[in-house]
One Martini backbone bead per residue (centre of mass of N, CA, C, O) as a GRO file, in nm:
protein
  266
    1MET     BB    1  -4.082   3.639   2.758
    2ARG     BB    2  -4.193   3.371   2.645
    3ARG     BB    3  -4.122   3.047   2.700
    4ASP     BB    4  -4.120   2.943   2.404
    5ALA     BB    5  -3.934   3.169   2.299
    6ALA     BB    6  -3.693   3.114   2.481
    7ILE     BB    7  -3.637   2.828   2.388
    8GLU     BB    8  -3.602   2.899   2.088
    9ALA     BB    9  -3.357   3.094   2.138
   10MET     BB   10  -3.171   2.859   2.278
   11THR     BB   11  -3.132   2.626   2.075
   12PRO     BB   12  -2.870   2.702   1.920
   13LEU     BB   13  -2.691   2.703   2.174
   14LEU     BB   14  -2.740   2.410   2.262
   15LEU     BB   15  -2.637   2.280   2.001
   16ALA     BB   16  -2.351   2.395   2.013
   17LEU     BB   17  -2.273   2.274   2.289
   18SER     BB   18  -2.323   1.980   2.211
   19PHE     BB   19  -2.118   1.966   1.979
   20MET     BB   20  -1.868   2.043   2.146
   21THR     BB   21  -1.887   1.805   2.342
   22PHE     BB   22  -1.876   1.581   2.129
   23SER     BB   23  -1.598   1.663   2.005
   24LEU     BB   24  -1.430   1.622   2.266
   25LEU     BB   25  -1.529   1.303   2.307
   26THR     BB   26  -1.462   1.259   2.000
   27PRO     BB   27  -1.307   1.130   1.756
   28LEU     BB   28  -1.162   1.252   1.478
   29GLY     BB   29  -1.259   1.121   1.225
   30ALA     BB   30  -1.105   0.857   0.999
   31GLU     BB   31  -0.849   0.741   1.174
   32ALA     BB   32  -0.644   0.521   1.034
   33HIS     BB   33  -0.442   0.267   1.118
   34PHE     BB   34  -0.101   0.223   0.983
   35GLN     BB   35   0.138  -0.001   0.900
   36GLU     BB   36   0.445   0.072   0.775
   37LEU     BB   37   0.618  -0.097   0.479
   38ILE     BB   38   0.866   0.071   0.289
   39PRO     BB   39   1.025   0.050   0.002
   40SER     BB   40   1.238   0.191  -0.234
   41THR     BB   41   1.155  -0.077  -0.387
   42ASP     BB   42   0.968  -0.343  -0.575
   43ILE     BB   43   1.210  -0.341  -0.806
   44VAL     BB   44   1.498  -0.511  -0.876
   45THR     BB   45   1.781  -0.375  -1.049
   46ALA     BB   46   2.058  -0.264  -1.194
   47GLU     BB   47   1.968   0.037  -1.154
   48THR     BB   48   1.896   0.024  -0.839
   49GLY     BB   49   2.022  -0.201  -0.705
   50LYS     BB   50   2.062  -0.419  -0.415
   51GLU     BB   51   1.959  -0.199  -0.225
   52ILE     BB   52   1.727  -0.180   0.050
   53ALA     BB   53   1.501   0.048   0.181
   54LEU     BB   54   1.326   0.059   0.503
   55ASP     BB   55   1.009   0.189   0.617
   56LEU     BB   56   0.884   0.245   0.958
   57ARG     BB   57   0.539   0.327   1.032
   58PHE     BB   58   0.285   0.480   1.250
   59THR     BB   59  -0.012   0.580   1.075
   60HIS     BB   60  -0.185   0.821   0.849
   61PRO     BB   61  -0.153   0.819   0.521
   62MET     BB   62  -0.367   1.010   0.389
   63GLU     BB   63  -0.307   1.240   0.627
   64ARG     BB   64  -0.002   1.250   0.707
   65GLY     BB   65  -0.118   1.186   0.985
   66PRO     BB   66  -0.031   1.114   1.268
   67LEU     BB   67   0.213   0.990   1.449
   68MET     BB   68   0.319   0.697   1.615
   69ASP     BB   69   0.461   0.520   1.850
   70MET     BB   70   0.723   0.289   1.822
   71GLY     BB   71   0.810   0.002   1.924
   72GLN     BB   72   0.986  -0.266   1.951
   73PRO     BB   73   0.991  -0.506   1.750
   74LEU     BB   74   0.933  -0.855   1.760
   75ARG     BB   75   0.939  -0.875   1.435
   76PHE     BB   76   1.192  -0.903   1.160
   77ALA     BB   77   1.168  -1.011   0.814
   78VAL     BB   78   1.264  -1.245   0.544
   79ARG     BB   79   1.130  -1.411   0.252
   80GLY     BB   80   1.326  -1.610   0.034
   81PRO     BB   81   1.523  -1.810  -0.167
   82GLY     BB   82   1.701  -1.868   0.118
   83GLY     BB   83   1.477  -1.804   0.309
   84GLU     BB   84   1.482  -1.706   0.640
   85GLU     BB   85   1.543  -1.373   0.781
   86ASP     BB   86   1.672  -1.205   1.047
   87LEU     BB   87   1.621  -0.829   1.096
   88LEU     BB   88   1.617  -0.699   1.382
   89SER     BB   89   1.925  -0.592   1.397
   90GLU     BB   90   1.874  -0.376   1.147
   91LEU     BB   91   1.727  -0.188   1.315
   92ARG     BB   92   1.663   0.173   1.315
   93PRO     BB   93   1.609   0.433   1.497
   94GLN     BB   94   1.375   0.713   1.455
   95THR     BB   95   1.292   1.062   1.458
   96ILE     BB   96   0.950   1.177   1.396
   97GLU     BB   97   0.786   1.424   1.520
   98GLY     BB   98   0.866   1.287   1.812
   99LYS     BB   99   0.862   0.995   1.687
  100GLN     BB  100   0.893   0.653   1.664
  101ALA     BB  101   1.092   0.486   1.427
  102PHE     BB  102   1.205   0.288   1.136
  103THR     BB  103   1.502   0.141   0.983
  104ALA     BB  104   1.638  -0.036   0.683
  105ASN     BB  105   1.876  -0.262   0.533
  106TYR     BB  106   1.907  -0.454   0.215
  107GLN     BB  107   2.075  -0.725   0.054
  108VAL     BB  108   2.062  -0.866  -0.236
  109LYS     BB  109   2.163  -1.204  -0.341
  110ARG     BB  110   1.920  -1.295  -0.536
  111PRO     BB  111   1.700  -1.405  -0.725
  112GLY     BB  112   1.367  -1.298  -0.635
  113ASP     BB  113   1.127  -1.311  -0.382
  114TYR     BB  114   1.059  -1.066  -0.117
  115VAL     BB  115   0.922  -1.106   0.214
  116PHE     BB  116   0.839  -0.854   0.414
  117PHE     BB  117   0.811  -0.849   0.783
  118VAL     BB  118   0.599  -0.737   1.069
  119GLU     BB  119   0.595  -0.735   1.438
  120PRO     BB  120   0.475  -0.526   1.637
  121ALA     BB  121   0.427  -0.355   1.893
  122PRO     BB  122   0.201  -0.289   2.096
  123TYR     BB  123  -0.080  -0.054   2.084
  124TRP     BB  124  -0.221   0.200   2.268
  125GLU     BB  125  -0.581   0.290   2.235
  126PRO     BB  126  -0.782   0.481   2.426
  127ALA     BB  127  -1.015   0.571   2.229
  128GLU     BB  128  -1.082   0.242   2.176
  129GLY     BB  129  -0.977   0.024   2.394
  130VAL     BB  130  -0.707  -0.089   2.241
  131MET     BB  131  -0.491  -0.319   2.117
  132ILE     BB  132  -0.234  -0.288   1.864
  133LYS     BB  133  -0.160  -0.530   1.585
  134HIS     BB  134   0.034  -0.511   1.277
  135TYR     BB  135   0.062  -0.738   1.032
  136THR     BB  136   0.328  -0.674   0.795
  137LYS     BB  137   0.363  -0.657   0.428
  138VAL     BB  138   0.611  -0.692   0.151
  139VAL     BB  139   0.693  -0.711  -0.202
  140VAL     BB  140   1.008  -0.804  -0.366
  141ASP     BB  141   1.157  -0.793  -0.675
  142ALA     BB  142   1.442  -0.979  -0.825
  143PHE     BB  143   1.550  -0.990  -1.142
  144GLY     BB  144   1.273  -1.127  -1.267
  145ALA     BB  145   1.166  -1.393  -1.122
  146GLU     BB  146   0.866  -1.417  -1.020
  147ASP     BB  147   0.906  -1.589  -0.730
  148GLY     BB  148   0.703  -1.595  -0.427
  149TRP     BB  149   0.463  -1.377  -0.387
  150ASP     BB  150   0.251  -1.606  -0.249
  151ALA     BB  151   0.386  -1.633   0.013
  152GLU     BB  152   0.329  -1.755   0.329
  153ILE     BB  153   0.406  -1.695   0.669
  154GLY     BB  154   0.196  -1.755   0.923
  155LEU     BB  155   0.030  -1.552   1.045
  156PRO     BB  156  -0.234  -1.486   1.241
  157VAL     BB  157  -0.261  -1.249   1.028
  158GLU     BB  158  -0.344  -1.248   0.665
  159ILE     BB  159  -0.258  -1.151   0.331
  160ALA     BB  160  -0.331  -1.324   0.033
  161PRO     BB  161  -0.228  -1.295  -0.276
  162LEU     BB  162  -0.393  -1.299  -0.616
  163VAL     BB  163  -0.194  -1.076  -0.700
  164ARG     BB  164   0.069  -0.950  -0.819
  165PRO     BB  165   0.244  -0.708  -0.596
  166TYR     BB  166   0.372  -0.612  -0.879
  167GLY     BB  167   0.370  -0.452  -1.174
  168LEU     BB  168   0.155  -0.210  -1.152
  169TRP     BB  169  -0.112  -0.037  -1.271
  170THR     BB  170  -0.312   0.203  -1.301
  171GLY     BB  171  -0.629   0.027  -1.247
  172ASN     BB  172  -0.566  -0.208  -1.112
  173GLN     BB  173  -0.642  -0.513  -0.954
  174PHE     BB  174  -0.677  -0.611  -0.620
  175ARG     BB  175  -0.627  -0.936  -0.459
  176GLY     BB  176  -0.745  -1.117  -0.164
  177ILE     BB  177  -0.691  -1.309   0.140
  178VAL     BB  178  -0.837  -1.342   0.445
  179LYS     BB  179  -0.651  -1.448   0.739
  180GLN     BB  180  -0.694  -1.676   1.027
  181ASN     BB  181  -0.509  -1.922   1.119
  182GLY     BB  182  -0.518  -2.009   0.793
  183ARG     BB  183  -0.815  -1.895   0.760
  184PRO     BB  184  -1.069  -1.784   0.617
  185VAL     BB  185  -1.257  -1.467   0.625
  186PRO     BB  186  -1.568  -1.403   0.625
  187PHE     BB  187  -1.658  -1.081   0.555
  188ALA     BB  188  -1.426  -0.906   0.571
  189GLU     BB  189  -1.290  -0.602   0.663
  190VAL     BB  190  -1.141  -0.355   0.438
  191GLU     BB  191  -0.890  -0.120   0.450
  192VAL     BB  192  -0.812   0.170   0.236
  193GLU     BB  193  -0.495   0.336   0.154
  194TRP     BB  194  -0.329   0.617   0.052
  195ARG     BB  195  -0.004   0.740   0.020
  196ASN     BB  196   0.038   1.052   0.074
  197ASP     BB  197   0.227   1.320  -0.107
  198GLY     BB  198   0.044   1.607  -0.104
  199SER     BB  199  -0.155   1.612  -0.380
  200LEU     BB  200  -0.400   1.546  -0.175
  201THR     BB  201  -0.742   1.642  -0.076
  202PRO     BB  202  -0.983   1.532   0.093
  203PRO     BB  203  -1.321   1.629   0.088
  204SER     BB  204  -1.383   1.386   0.297
  205ASP     BB  205  -1.384   1.131   0.516
  206PRO     BB  206  -1.474   0.889   0.315
  207PHE     BB  207  -1.195   0.938   0.139
  208ILE     BB  208  -0.971   0.827   0.323
  209THR     BB  209  -1.129   0.547   0.377
  210GLN     BB  210  -1.163   0.261   0.228
  211VAL     BB  211  -1.436   0.011   0.199
  212VAL     BB  212  -1.430  -0.346   0.207
  213LYS     BB  213  -1.569  -0.669   0.137
  214ALA     BB  214  -1.563  -0.980   0.173
  215ASP     BB  215  -1.639  -1.282   0.102
  216GLY     BB  216  -1.714  -1.608   0.196
  217ASN     BB  217  -1.379  -1.662   0.124
  218GLY     BB  218  -1.211  -1.383   0.187
  219VAL     BB  219  -1.247  -1.219  -0.078
  220PHE     BB  220  -1.094  -0.932  -0.226
  221SER     BB  221  -1.135  -0.604  -0.397
  222TYR     BB  222  -0.933  -0.341  -0.577
  223VAL     BB  223  -0.916  -0.035  -0.749
  224MET     BB  224  -0.636   0.159  -0.839
  225PRO     BB  225  -0.651   0.521  -0.918
  226ARG     BB  226  -0.343   0.568  -0.810
  227ALA     BB  227  -0.037   0.642  -0.779
  228GLY     BB  228   0.140   0.431  -0.554
  229TRP     BB  229   0.077   0.356  -0.226
  230TRP     BB  230  -0.106   0.070  -0.094
  231GLY     BB  231  -0.323  -0.011   0.178
  232PHE     BB  232  -0.419  -0.327   0.336
  233ALA     BB  233  -0.672  -0.368   0.606
  234ALA     BB  234  -0.743  -0.630   0.828
  235LEU     BB  235  -0.958  -0.596   1.110
  236LEU     BB  236  -0.921  -0.803   1.389
  237GLU     BB  237  -0.985  -1.015   1.637
  238GLY     BB  238  -0.822  -1.140   1.869
  239ASP     BB  239  -0.780  -1.433   2.051
  240ALA     BB  240  -0.678  -1.235   2.283
  241PRO     BB  241  -0.633  -1.050   2.531
  242MET     BB  242  -0.478  -0.755   2.663
  243LYS     BB  243  -0.258  -0.552   2.829
  244ASN     BB  244  -0.239  -0.254   2.936
  245PRO     BB  245  -0.045  -0.014   3.089
  246GLU     BB  246  -0.249  -0.062   3.356
  247GLY     BB  247  -0.325  -0.392   3.350
  248LYS     BB  248  -0.573  -0.413   3.163
  249GLU     BB  249  -0.800  -0.597   3.007
  250VAL     BB  250  -0.812  -0.596   2.647
  251PRO     BB  251  -0.865  -0.572   2.340
  252MET     BB  252  -0.744  -0.708   2.021
  253GLU     BB  253  -0.601  -0.575   1.729
  254ALA     BB  254  -0.570  -0.766   1.430
  255GLY     BB  255  -0.361  -0.683   1.163
  256ALA     BB  256  -0.382  -0.723   0.805
  257LEU     BB  257  -0.106  -0.631   0.597
  258ILE     BB  258  -0.059  -0.472   0.267
  259TRP     BB  259   0.172  -0.354   0.017
  260VAL     BB  260   0.114  -0.152  -0.288
  261GLN     BB  261   0.242  -0.067  -0.609
  262VAL     BB  262   0.174   0.192  -0.847
  263ARG     BB  263   0.175   0.291  -1.201
  264ASP     BB  264   0.191   0.487  -1.458
  265MET     BB  265   0.098   0.486  -1.799
  266ARG     BB  266   0.405   0.629  -1.981
   0.00000   0.00000   0.00000
């Protein structure tokens, strides 16, 4: 066989081997990490009762996993009409698919809006070479007060809602301001994922995580096309590096997350 013909015959094999090597060394897909903080309801009424169950998982919501181990959160609290309450002692660990997650229950005491938030333990992601900490919040309205939903916690990174984050229909637009240390972040990138209930299979990777950019004032918007829970995550560089489990200083990804539920109009 001539040399040129031999090389031509080997080309498909070389391409296949190269692709296999690339696949083994490269993380698969667009697996976005999202800290979940999901209440049993976002609107408390006489029908729902006063107790709210809260589910905390670190996962890939659109892909329904895999879950990552959560360490003991550093802070877990609620800001409501009576001020701020520390709920760290209310957290109960649970094992799901061999990974640690948490759950908690809260009794609403009076009408008002309750902003639940968590500062999780840092998570080491060796594939990206970063420590991840997602400051996450969700707003629950109790008995129609509709007051306090735009309260800011003052987290290092935070999304301040510009749209009331409950009582939303499918197709409504959500808007928020990405802030870091209390200041808007111009042109921040925001990842958006739907918490998949198993009824949808994304046709390809770009459909898993939607991506929008904020404007020069840190304001972003997104129209939610399907009922359920939607997570908005602005992933920013932390103010200082952190040490990974091996003691090496690495970058820190500081995520500002907020969860919003929408319902079909029917």
